[in-house]
One Martini backbone bead per residue (centre of mass of N, CA, C, O) as a GRO file, in nm:
protein
  304
    1MET     BB    1  10.885  13.959  17.707
    2ALA     BB    2  11.018  14.240  17.784
    3ARG     BB    3  11.018  14.575  17.700
    4ILE     BB    4  11.297  14.798  17.707
    5LEU     BB    5  11.275  15.144  17.814
    6ALA     BB    6  11.465  15.429  17.776
    7ILE     BB    7  11.425  15.745  17.934
    8ALA     BB    8  11.607  16.003  17.756
    9ASN     BB    9  11.779  16.320  17.853
   10GLN     BB   10  12.030  16.542  17.934
   11LYS     BB   11  11.807  16.738  17.936
   12GLY     BB   12  11.635  16.929  18.135
   13GLY     BB   13  11.290  16.983  18.136
   14VAL     BB   14  11.134  16.769  17.903
   15GLY     BB   15  10.945  16.530  18.034
   16LYS     BB   16  11.062  16.256  18.136
   17THR     BB   17  10.912  16.178  18.400
   18THR     BB   18  10.629  16.230  18.297
   19THR     BB   19  10.651  16.007  18.084
   20ALA     BB   20  10.718  15.764  18.257
   21VAL     BB   21  10.469  15.769  18.443
   22ASN     BB   22  10.231  15.801  18.222
   23LEU     BB   23  10.303  15.566  18.037
   24ALA     BB   24  10.296  15.344  18.247
   25ALA     BB   25  10.001  15.391  18.332
   26SER     BB   26   9.875  15.351  18.048
   27LEU     BB   27   9.972  15.058  18.016
   28ALA     BB   28   9.823  14.952  18.266
   29VAL     BB   29   9.540  15.020  18.162
   30ALA     BB   30   9.609  14.814  17.910
   31GLU     BB   31   9.712  14.549  18.060
   32GLN     BB   32  10.017  14.599  18.104
   33ARG     BB   33  10.292  14.473  18.232
   34THR     BB   34  10.447  14.716  18.451
   35LEU     BB   35  10.777  14.862  18.490
   36LEU     BB   36  10.912  15.116  18.702
   37ILE     BB   37  11.230  15.278  18.686
   38ASP     BB   38  11.413  15.465  18.914
   39ALA     BB   39  11.725  15.640  18.789
   40ASP     BB   40  11.687  15.905  18.967
   41PRO     BB   41  11.806  16.076  19.240
   42GLN     BB   42  11.550  16.263  19.271
   43GLY     BB   43  11.278  16.080  19.271
   44ASN     BB   44  11.021  16.173  19.094
   45ALA     BB   45  10.880  15.906  19.017
   46THR     BB   46  10.822  15.820  19.303
   47SER     BB   47  10.654  16.070  19.398
   48GLY     BB   48  10.460  16.068  19.143
   49CYS     BB   49  10.339  15.779  19.265
   50GLY     BB   50  10.312  15.822  19.596
   51LEU     BB   51  10.589  15.757  19.738
   52ALA     BB   52  10.702  15.758  20.040
   53ARG     BB   53  10.986  15.763  20.216
   54ALA     BB   54  10.880  15.569  20.449
   55ASP     BB   55  10.802  15.334  20.217
   56ILE     BB   56  11.098  15.288  20.154
   57GLY     BB   57  11.326  15.051  20.080
   58GLN     BB   58  11.441  14.931  19.835
   59THR     BB   59  11.661  15.030  19.564
   60THR     BB   60  11.841  15.107  19.293
   61TYR     BB   61  12.099  15.127  19.452
   62ASP     BB   62  12.097  14.838  19.575
   63VAL     BB   63  12.107  14.698  19.301
   64LEU     BB   64  12.376  14.816  19.180
   65ILE     BB   65  12.558  14.727  19.448
   66GLY     BB   66  12.432  14.432  19.548
   67GLU     BB   67  12.219  14.428  19.805
   68CYS     BB   68  11.996  14.343  19.588
   69THR     BB   69  11.739  14.254  19.419
   70LEU     BB   70  11.500  14.358  19.209
   71ALA     BB   71  11.263  14.207  19.341
   72ASP     BB   72  11.308  14.339  19.629
   73ALA     BB   73  11.242  14.651  19.514
   74ILE     BB   74  10.952  14.601  19.449
   75VAL     BB   75  10.657  14.783  19.403
   76ARG     BB   76  10.327  14.692  19.418
   77HIS     BB   77  10.051  14.821  19.295
   78VAL     BB   78  10.055  15.126  19.162
   79HIS     BB   79   9.723  15.211  19.140
   80PHE     BB   80   9.777  14.940  18.973
   81ARG     BB   81   9.786  14.606  18.902
   82HIS     BB   82  10.011  14.664  18.645
   83LEU     BB   83  10.190  14.849  18.852
   84ASP     BB   84  10.533  14.886  18.904
   85LEU     BB   85  10.810  14.978  19.141
   86VAL     BB   86  11.138  15.131  19.143
   87PRO     BB   87  11.292  15.312  19.361
   88ALA     BB   88  11.433  15.640  19.456
   89THR     BB   89  11.721  15.807  19.587
   90PRO     BB   90  11.991  16.009  19.654
   91ASP     BB   91  12.187  15.762  19.687
   92LEU     BB   92  12.234  15.701  19.382
   93ALA     BB   93  12.471  15.901  19.331
   94GLY     BB   94  12.688  15.705  19.472
   95ALA     BB   95  12.720  15.477  19.256
   96GLU     BB   96  12.932  15.597  19.069
   97LEU     BB   97  13.166  15.582  19.279
   98GLU     BB   98  13.140  15.274  19.368
   99LEU     BB   99  13.170  15.165  19.046
  100VAL     BB  100  13.429  15.276  18.898
  101ASP     BB  101  13.614  14.991  18.956
  102ASP     BB  102  13.412  14.816  18.810
  103PRO     BB  103  13.416  14.602  18.540
  104ASP     BB  104  13.070  14.578  18.561
  105ARG     BB  105  12.933  14.872  18.571
  106GLY     BB  106  12.760  14.865  18.284
  107THR     BB  107  12.585  14.570  18.366
  108ARG     BB  108  12.405  14.564  18.622
  109MET     BB  109  12.110  14.601  18.514
  110ARG     BB  110  12.099  14.372  18.315
  111HIS     BB  111  12.138  14.146  18.529
  112ALA     BB  112  11.895  14.228  18.712
  113LEU     BB  113  11.664  14.188  18.488
  114ALA     BB  114  11.669  13.892  18.387
  115PRO     BB  115  11.484  13.735  18.611
  116ILE     BB  116  11.213  13.950  18.552
  117ARG     BB  117  11.131  13.988  18.249
  118ASP     BB  118  10.887  13.772  18.221
  119ARG     BB  119  10.673  13.945  18.407
  120TYR     BB  120  10.669  14.149  18.161
  121ASP     BB  121  10.595  14.380  17.896
  122TYR     BB  122  10.706  14.645  18.048
  123ILE     BB  123  11.012  14.850  18.081
  124LEU     BB  124  11.064  15.154  18.250
  125ILE     BB  125  11.326  15.410  18.236
  126ASP     BB  126  11.429  15.670  18.447
  127CYS     BB  127  11.658  15.887  18.361
  128PRO     BB  128  11.901  16.091  18.402
  129PRO     BB  129  12.025  16.430  18.334
  130SER     BB  130  12.263  16.239  18.201
  131LEU     BB  131  12.593  16.066  18.091
  132GLY     BB  132  12.653  15.855  18.297
  133LEU     BB  133  12.668  15.553  18.459
  134ILE     BB  134  12.366  15.520  18.497
  135THR     BB  135  12.279  15.562  18.205
  136LEU     BB  136  12.455  15.342  18.087
  137ASN     BB  137  12.314  15.106  18.228
  138MET     BB  138  12.034  15.156  18.091
  139LEU     BB  139  12.127  15.130  17.793
  140VAL     BB  140  12.237  14.840  17.818
  141ALA     BB  141  11.950  14.718  17.918
  142ALA     BB  142  11.814  14.816  17.667
  143ASP     BB  143  11.633  14.805  17.365
  144ALA     BB  144  11.543  15.117  17.391
  145LEU     BB  145  11.489  15.461  17.300
  146LEU     BB  146  11.323  15.737  17.463
  147ILE     BB  147  11.267  16.078  17.346
  148PRO     BB  148  11.220  16.365  17.496
  149LEU     BB  149  11.097  16.671  17.326
  150GLN     BB  150  11.123  16.996  17.352
  151CYS     BB  151  10.928  17.276  17.222
  152GLU     BB  152  11.222  17.439  17.210
  153TYR     BB  153  11.486  17.605  17.232
  154TYR     BB  154  11.761  17.384  17.177
  155ALA     BB  155  11.642  17.093  17.161
  156LEU     BB  156  11.831  16.962  16.927
  157GLU     BB  157  12.127  17.017  17.015
  158GLY     BB  158  12.153  16.796  17.258
  159LEU     BB  159  12.128  16.521  17.087
  160SER     BB  160  12.414  16.457  16.983
  161GLN     BB  161  12.531  16.346  17.249
  162LEU     BB  162  12.329  16.118  17.292
  163LEU     BB  163  12.378  15.973  17.015
  164SER     BB  164  12.677  15.919  17.070
  165THR     BB  165  12.633  15.737  17.312
  166VAL     BB  166  12.465  15.526  17.168
  167GLN     BB  167  12.688  15.445  16.969
  168ARG     BB  168  12.888  15.341  17.185
  169VAL     BB  169  12.703  15.126  17.301
  170GLN     BB  170  12.668  14.967  17.038
  171ASP     BB  171  12.977  14.906  16.990
  172VAL     BB  172  13.023  14.757  17.291
  173LEU     BB  173  12.737  14.660  17.474
  174ASN     BB  174  12.464  14.733  17.266
  175PRO     BB  175  12.380  14.661  16.947
  176SER     BB  176  12.044  14.673  16.975
  177LEU     BB  177  12.027  14.959  17.020
  178ASP     BB  178  11.756  15.198  16.987
  179VAL     BB  179  11.555  15.442  16.843
  180ASP     BB  180  11.213  15.426  16.900
  181GLY     BB  181  11.149  15.734  17.003
  182VAL     BB  182  10.988  16.060  16.964
  183LEU     BB  183  10.868  16.298  17.208
  184LEU     BB  184  10.660  16.563  17.208
  185THR     BB  185  10.685  16.836  17.434
  186MET     BB  186  10.540  17.120  17.532
  187TYR     BB  187  10.307  17.189  17.338
  188ASP     BB  188  10.224  17.495  17.139
  189ALA     BB  189  10.017  17.584  16.881
  190ARG     BB  190  10.051  17.908  16.910
  191LEU     BB  191  10.353  17.853  16.846
  192ASN     BB  192  10.596  17.870  16.615
  193LEU     BB  193  10.822  17.719  16.763
  194SER     BB  194  10.677  17.451  16.807
  195ARG     BB  195  10.625  17.392  16.508
  196GLN     BB  196  10.925  17.397  16.420
  197VAL     BB  197  11.035  17.173  16.601
  198ALA     BB  198  10.845  16.954  16.498
  199SER     BB  199  10.937  16.970  16.203
  200ASP     BB  200  11.239  16.908  16.252
  201ALA     BB  201  11.200  16.634  16.388
  202ARG     BB  202  11.052  16.493  16.152
  203GLU     BB  203  11.281  16.534  15.948
  204HIS     BB  204  11.505  16.378  16.113
  205PHE     BB  205  11.323  16.111  16.234
  206GLY     BB  206  11.048  16.071  16.128
  207ALA     BB  207  10.871  15.787  16.227
  208ARG     BB  208  10.983  15.813  16.527
  209VAL     BB  209  10.774  16.016  16.561
  210PHE     BB  210  10.514  16.080  16.733
  211PRO     BB  211  10.208  16.190  16.648
  212THR     BB  212  10.179  16.254  16.931
  213VAL     BB  213  10.144  16.527  17.147
  214ILE     BB  214  10.252  16.708  17.434
  215PRO     BB  215  10.093  16.930  17.608
  216ARG     BB  216  10.032  17.196  17.766
  217ASN     BB  217   9.928  17.128  18.119
  218ILE     BB  218   9.808  17.183  18.424
  219ARG     BB  219   9.724  16.898  18.523
  220LEU     BB  220   9.998  16.768  18.458
  221ALA     BB  221  10.159  16.953  18.660
  222GLU     BB  222   9.991  16.873  18.925
  223ALA     BB  223   9.998  16.561  18.976
  224PRO     BB  224  10.273  16.514  19.137
  225SER     BB  225  10.176  16.668  19.404
  226PHE     BB  226   9.963  16.407  19.442
  227GLY     BB  227  10.088  16.127  19.354
  228LYS     BB  228   9.978  16.117  19.038
  229PRO     BB  229   9.876  16.014  18.767
  230ILE     BB  230   9.682  16.152  18.523
  231VAL     BB  231   9.473  15.905  18.507
  232VAL     BB  232   9.397  15.968  18.814
  233TYR     BB  233   9.364  16.278  18.847
  234ASP     BB  234   9.278  16.345  18.511
  235VAL     BB  235   9.141  16.177  18.251
  236ALA     BB  236   9.004  16.433  18.087
  237SER     BB  237   9.255  16.546  18.013
  238VAL     BB  238   9.477  16.624  17.765
  239GLY     BB  239   9.718  16.478  17.893
  240ALA     BB  240   9.589  16.200  17.927
  241GLN     BB  241   9.505  16.157  17.632
  242ALA     BB  242   9.792  16.171  17.517
  243TYR     BB  243   9.923  15.929  17.672
  244MET     BB  244   9.718  15.718  17.570
  245ALA     BB  245   9.792  15.755  17.273
  246VAL     BB  246  10.088  15.672  17.298
  247ALA     BB  247  10.034  15.388  17.400
  248ARG     BB  248   9.891  15.293  17.145
  249GLU     BB  249  10.127  15.346  16.951
  250LEU     BB  250  10.327  15.157  17.088
  251LEU     BB  251  10.164  14.896  17.057
  252GLU     BB  252  10.144  14.908  16.748
  253ARG     BB  253  10.444  14.902  16.687
  254ASP     BB  254  10.506  14.630  16.834
  255GLN     BB  255  10.314  14.461  16.667
  256GLN     BB  256  10.452  14.514  16.395
  257ARG     BB  257  10.729  14.408  16.475
  258SER     BB  258  10.642  14.115  16.543
  259GLN     BB  259  10.528  14.054  16.256
  260GLN     BB  260  10.803  14.086  16.106
  261HIS     BB  261  10.946  13.846  16.286
  262ASP     BB  262  10.656  13.687  16.267
  263PRO     BB  263  10.473  13.509  16.036
  264HIS     BB  264  10.236  13.423  16.259
  265ALA     BB  265  10.128  13.692  16.388
  266GLN     BB  266   9.911  13.787  16.190
  267GLN     BB  267   9.727  13.542  16.217
  268HIS     BB  268   9.685  13.570  16.523
  269ALA     BB  269   9.570  13.862  16.519
  270ASN     BB  270   9.315  13.778  16.341
  271GLN     BB  271   9.212  13.554  16.572
  272SER     BB  272   9.247  13.789  16.784
  273PRO     BB  273   9.244  14.017  16.994
  274SER     BB  274   9.366  14.312  17.015
  275SER     BB  275   9.660  14.425  17.175
  276THR     BB  276   9.564  14.745  17.150
  277HIS     BB  277   9.353  14.715  17.346
  278VAL     BB  278   9.214  14.957  17.580
  279GLY     BB  279   9.065  14.883  17.881
  280ARG     BB  280   9.071  14.747  18.148
  281ALA     BB  281   9.089  14.847  18.497
  282THR     BB  282   9.259  14.875  18.845
  283PRO     BB  283   9.211  15.116  19.021
  284GLU     BB  284   9.151  15.317  19.237
  285PRO     BB  285   8.900  15.435  19.382
  286ARG     BB  286   8.685  15.649  19.266
  287SER     BB  287   8.548  15.929  19.261
  288PRO     BB  288   8.235  16.060  19.231
  289ALA     BB  289   8.332  16.255  18.988
  290GLN     BB  290   8.416  15.981  18.844
  291THR     BB  291   8.290  15.873  18.580
  292PRO     BB  292   8.269  15.630  18.348
  293GLU     BB  293   8.324  15.832  18.107
  294THR     BB  294   8.613  15.929  18.274
  295SER     BB  295   8.755  15.679  18.274
  296PRO     BB  296   9.018  15.502  18.168
  297ARG     BB  297   8.854  15.286  18.026
  298ALA     BB  298   8.669  15.463  17.852
  299SER     BB  299   8.887  15.635  17.707
  300LEU     BB  300   9.047  15.400  17.575
  301SER     BB  301   8.810  15.252  17.433
  302ASN     BB  302   8.733  15.523  17.263
  303GLY     BB  303   9.004  15.666  17.165
  304ALA     BB  304   9.059  15.962  17.311
   0.00000   0.00000   0.00000
């Protein structure tokens, strides 16, 4: 059964969509069956995966208002055999108004996900930069929250409102929701400010902060304009290597969690290949310039 992660931060420009797209792609490279749900009316995760407006059929909006099932809205095999996408368009902004009087307005996505959850290992949801009804739906549907945190001034101040919302969701609609991880983004080791924000985050959140940080990287910023995840656009870039490292850390965390809940999991893990091995992938045919040494498979297998 899939682990559902809502990637959320009500502050815009923190690398939320970049994280959703590239973490989903990195998990797909690791042969994890991954579904990326674009729940942001801006539709940046959709365009960042290379899906043109003319190619979009059913969307997250149609799912939330009950016009189609989630299975009907899935676009399959986006760049990788193991990566599927539910796209979004600006129409999604209207869902908040249309659902405002619906007594089940907060649980629409949870119900939509139930029939297809067994088909995936991970479901990642790119939430909008707000704490409205759409984000509420995604938090109610999620197992955990992943928070991208920009290593800049005021980065920590906005988290109190998000964490308060998480607390209210836990109290009323989703008691099992937890903060699964905090990912430091736009990190620049040359700046004292970046180092200070990283230090403050680790002090506040402890082990929930991923060891890997996402650096500022030109190639990472360019990739969405080409409609490609960074592991397709430039797998040798530091941005690609960082997101693949985060994917490995996430897999390791989840393996440890499953072993804690299942006394037989450790014995099974010792008898079978590690589930955190990230090896073969089936991306689109690579360009002649992308040699085997710089392919996603080689980079992940080498632990780069």
